[in-house]
C-alpha atoms as one frame of an Amber mdcrd trajectory, in Angstrom:
protein
 107.160 122.811  84.763 107.313 119.208  85.587 105.024 116.535  86.625 105.698
 117.859  90.121 104.524 121.053  89.142 100.437 119.735  88.308  98.949 120.843
  91.473  96.134 118.873  93.311  96.698 115.562  90.896  99.038 113.444  92.666
  97.417 110.119  92.344  96.970 110.688  88.346 100.699 111.572  88.123 101.581
 108.671  90.466  99.955 106.486  87.381 101.418 108.209  84.436 104.903 108.189
  85.850 104.658 104.542  87.982 103.742 103.292  83.639 107.263 105.481  82.617
 109.029 104.139  85.040 108.599 100.569  84.584 108.611 100.730  80.373 105.020
 100.113  80.577 103.432 102.984  78.351 100.141 102.697  77.664  99.735 103.505
  73.252  96.694 105.359  74.077  95.282 107.149  77.614  92.349 108.964  78.284
  92.616 111.602  80.875  89.219 112.726  82.128  87.878 115.284  84.678  86.517
 118.480  85.043  88.093 121.652  83.144  90.905 123.874  84.117  92.278 121.003
  86.376  95.843 120.282  84.639  94.993 117.297  82.085  96.637 119.232  79.292
  99.565 119.787  81.107  99.401 116.331  81.953  99.635 115.517  78.446 102.534
 117.676  77.335 105.026 116.697  80.379 104.022 113.015  79.491 105.671 113.709
  75.393 108.271 115.608  77.190 108.869 112.209  79.473 108.964 110.299  76.679
 111.485 111.701  74.433 113.285 114.214  77.021 117.490 113.061  76.319 118.201
 114.350  80.084 115.837 113.296  82.754 114.934 109.907  84.432 112.754 107.977
  82.431 109.642 109.205  85.089 109.773 113.126  84.242 111.389 115.521  81.696
 114.332 117.899  83.129 112.031 120.738  81.842 115.108 122.695  80.064 116.598
 120.863  77.389 115.534 121.707  73.634 113.270 119.151  73.005 111.704 119.680
  76.105 111.759 123.576  75.203 109.927 123.503  71.849 107.056 120.691  73.108
 106.211 123.123  76.190 106.301 125.896  73.226 104.332 123.240  70.884 107.131
 123.553  68.087 108.167 119.706  68.246 107.234 118.548  64.378 106.449 114.467
  66.667 104.502 115.829  68.938 101.183 116.854  67.642  97.802 118.344  69.224
  94.376 117.978  67.203  91.300 119.901  68.328  87.680 120.350  66.965  87.343
 121.869  63.777  84.125 124.298  64.940  82.054 122.290  67.394  83.946 118.592
  66.388  86.234 116.506  65.801  85.901 115.763  62.006  86.992 112.774  59.885
  88.366 114.444  57.690  91.188 115.604  60.862  92.092 112.074  61.679  92.344
 111.146  57.702  95.069 114.037  57.982  96.752 112.428  61.317  96.971 108.911
  59.817  98.642 110.452  56.867 101.202 112.686  58.910 101.684 109.227  61.196
 102.562 107.117  58.669 106.173 108.671  58.555 108.745 107.211  60.614 109.475
 110.241  63.944 111.548 113.131  62.486 113.307 113.503  65.703 111.738 112.012
  68.644 111.559 108.423  70.200 108.076 108.309  70.467 105.344 110.327  68.450
 102.494 111.453  70.634  99.507 113.120  69.737  97.102 114.774  72.388  93.383
 114.917  70.932  91.615 117.533  72.994  88.156 117.388  73.473  87.925 113.923
  72.695  84.561 113.946  73.625  83.253 116.417  70.736  84.492 113.118  67.590
  81.869 112.463  65.130  81.150 109.011  64.659  82.823 108.700  61.413  85.965
 110.274  63.234  85.647 107.933  66.434  85.695 104.814  63.793  88.230 106.253
  62.223  90.614 106.911  65.276  89.738 103.722  66.666  91.684 102.005  63.596
  94.200 104.434  63.950  94.566 103.625  67.909  94.446  99.648  66.968  96.964
  99.661  64.349  99.918 101.622  64.362 102.410 102.498  62.033 105.421 103.874
  64.265 106.150 104.263  67.960 103.156 106.099  69.184 101.440 107.345  72.149
  97.716 108.650  71.967  96.306 111.137  74.830  92.793 111.317  74.399  91.738
 114.393  76.716  88.153 115.012  77.769  85.764 116.143  80.501  83.583 113.149
  80.689  85.110 110.158  79.954  81.342 108.439  79.462  81.159 111.172  76.729
  83.822 109.006  74.208  82.215 106.165  72.761  83.119 102.814  74.635  84.735
 101.565  71.632  87.545 104.219  72.000  87.713 103.946  75.791  88.165 100.345
  75.613  91.306 100.679  73.854  93.055 103.538  76.041  94.132 103.339  79.834
  91.648 105.786  81.861  93.568 108.169  84.759  91.356 110.301  86.255  91.583
 113.825  87.447  89.768 115.272  90.197  88.617 118.801  91.275  91.645 119.253
  93.587  91.168 120.611  97.543  91.166 124.311  98.172  93.109 124.053 100.931
  95.629 121.290  99.306  96.335 124.195  96.553  96.433 126.763  98.797  99.454
 124.897 100.515 101.056 124.150  97.237 100.765 127.515  96.317 102.192 128.592
  99.413 105.341 126.495  99.159 106.128 128.007  95.768 106.393 131.191  97.554
 102.965 132.446  96.554 101.864 135.190  99.212  99.955 133.175 101.484  96.709
 135.495 101.341  96.456 135.635  97.925  97.089 132.010  97.726  93.659 131.330
  99.627  91.830 133.361  97.892  93.217 131.930  94.424  92.918 128.075  95.622
  88.728 128.887  96.644  88.167 131.056  93.624  90.021 129.293  90.495  88.728
 125.706  88.968  92.264 124.042  88.646  95.564 124.174  89.555  97.278 126.439
  86.902  94.516 128.735  86.861  95.222 129.225  90.863  98.852 129.598  89.613
  98.190 132.169  87.706  95.727 134.240  89.525  98.095 134.137  92.820 101.299
 135.078  90.984  99.218 137.549  88.728 100.695 141.355  89.919  97.080 142.655
  89.057  95.093 139.828  91.772  96.156 142.118  94.824  94.720 145.082  93.312
  91.444 143.261  92.365  90.651 141.793  95.872  91.366 145.362  96.850  88.823
 147.351  94.615  85.979 143.961  95.224  86.072 144.102  98.968  85.745 148.555
  98.523  83.102 148.030  96.060  81.472 145.333  98.307  80.889 147.789 101.532
  80.095 150.375  98.812  77.335 148.204  97.297  75.913 146.478 100.366  75.779
 150.264 102.595  73.420 151.291  99.527  75.248 154.025  98.643  75.241 155.810
  95.162  79.330 155.574  95.217  78.547 151.967  94.164  76.781 152.390  91.234
  79.366 155.511  89.827  82.596 152.371  90.877  81.123 150.562  88.009  81.179
 153.031  85.545  84.733 154.273  86.254  86.615 151.256  87.483  84.285 147.759
  85.967  82.832 148.919  83.085  85.949 151.648  81.858  87.313 150.400  78.471
  85.253 147.380  78.131  86.792 144.594  79.773  86.646 141.332  78.775  83.776
 139.379  80.293  87.089 136.724  81.973  87.749 139.431  84.490  84.467 140.359
  84.942  83.346 136.751  86.291  85.826 136.950  88.285  84.757 139.874  89.905
  81.448 138.308  91.035  83.333 135.561  91.983  85.592 137.272  94.505  82.409
 139.323  95.403  80.693 135.806  96.027  83.586 134.223  98.334  83.716 138.207
 100.215  80.283 138.188 101.044  80.800 134.291 102.100  82.891 135.650 104.891
  80.728 138.356 105.974  78.157 135.278 106.669  80.468 133.226 108.255  81.978
 135.919 110.325  78.403 136.481 111.053  77.538 132.445 112.264  81.067 132.857
 114.081  82.915 130.123 111.632  86.047 132.212 111.421  88.159 129.196 110.301
  86.032 129.156 107.255  86.409 132.465 105.836  88.904 133.268 102.668  90.058
 137.190 103.369  92.488 136.076 105.882  94.783 139.827 106.027  90.861 142.267
 105.913  89.842 141.294 109.208  89.134 144.748 110.486  87.005 145.018 107.018
  85.126 141.845 107.139  83.932 142.906 111.218  82.920 146.486 109.504  81.393
 145.349 106.289  78.857 142.905 108.475  77.399 144.737 111.046  74.198 145.549
 110.811  73.390 142.861 108.281  71.085 139.867 108.896  72.438 135.893 107.768
  69.148 135.475 105.366  69.879 139.311 103.550  73.351 138.002 103.032  71.788
 135.346 101.568  69.614 137.301  99.132  72.859 139.325  98.464  74.341 135.663
  97.153  71.914 134.283  95.166  71.521 138.416  93.570  75.574 137.481  92.543
  74.823 134.389  91.793  71.951 135.388  89.120  74.216 138.106  87.849  77.345
 135.024  86.720  74.325 133.376  85.550  73.141 135.814  83.419  76.518 137.112
  81.990  77.475 133.797  80.737  74.525 134.973  78.223  74.162 137.400  75.188
  73.640 140.346  77.328  75.067 143.472  78.518  77.050 143.195  81.280  76.901
 146.567  82.032  73.008 146.209  82.528  73.708 142.799  84.186  76.264 144.567
  86.963  73.343 147.083  87.975  70.828 145.282  87.797  72.226 143.011  90.530
  73.341 146.321  92.502  70.057 147.555  92.512  69.132 144.248  93.376  71.486
 144.029  96.390  70.557 147.243  97.730  67.049 146.621  98.065  67.834 144.119
 100.473  69.766 146.462 102.358  67.765 148.429 102.529  64.785 146.868 103.658
  67.547 145.598 106.943  68.120 148.776 108.386  64.724 149.843 107.851  63.584
 146.569 109.831  66.052 147.412 112.816  65.676 151.196 112.772  62.493 150.812
 115.292  64.853 148.272 117.102  67.650 151.322 117.009  65.508 154.013 118.825
  63.337 152.185 120.664  66.396 151.978 123.233
């Protein structure tokens, strides 16, 4: 990995690399933005670029021992600080201060990466403030937060703030295709994932194509109102106690698929995500009305919301299937007088 591999964050990366190239590196940064958009990856790349002995000043070679050790969390001079429980506590910051009271063992710059910086207690933040203002050794601190305004103003004022954005799916799609990913899967992953790294993992995973096929097949069973949908639920989705992350991906894929069905019915084919499954889109969209598809999408959104709580996933999925099928029965009932009237 290098800075170029961080997808959809061209402006943030440009600012970081400009400081490296001009040798005007801030002593503290605040990387803020939505979860999963590459903040942690950028912090690691900054640590590598500061200490890589083989690359230009504004990037890393990503091959030397220093880069590999930093990447895998095995370098003594690159330290990560994360919440213990729900917050970063003053004792953690004090330990960090004691550790950084000594000169670097190997690196040119010591780097501390502080994850979820917005969770610092007031006492920890005050102690961190002193740590940032009075560094004992050459060091760079990178604070990572989802929202910059959740970090205390006194901390923010000591940091160079760099904002990371939610990348556009179109940009992610083109980058993934450029990396050799399957174009059809790259398009789905770019619309499904929160950020570039998640999109890359999805599109490059061996199981993703099969999961897409399964969801499309299952959607056809659900929308047709057949009992096969509940059988598939038992034999495929709930077999082996799947983790909630996989089930969340199933719901996200289904929501994207339903949206494609709606776009097909409205003639907005240029917005479709599942470009490889034209025949199945045409087949499943037949016999539905836009209002019923919107109701089905609402059912999936409600299931996704319930799945994040302390509930049994199987009960959530069964309720969703039955709710969608109730709508589909109404559609067939509404259409049947027209079909028999000639």
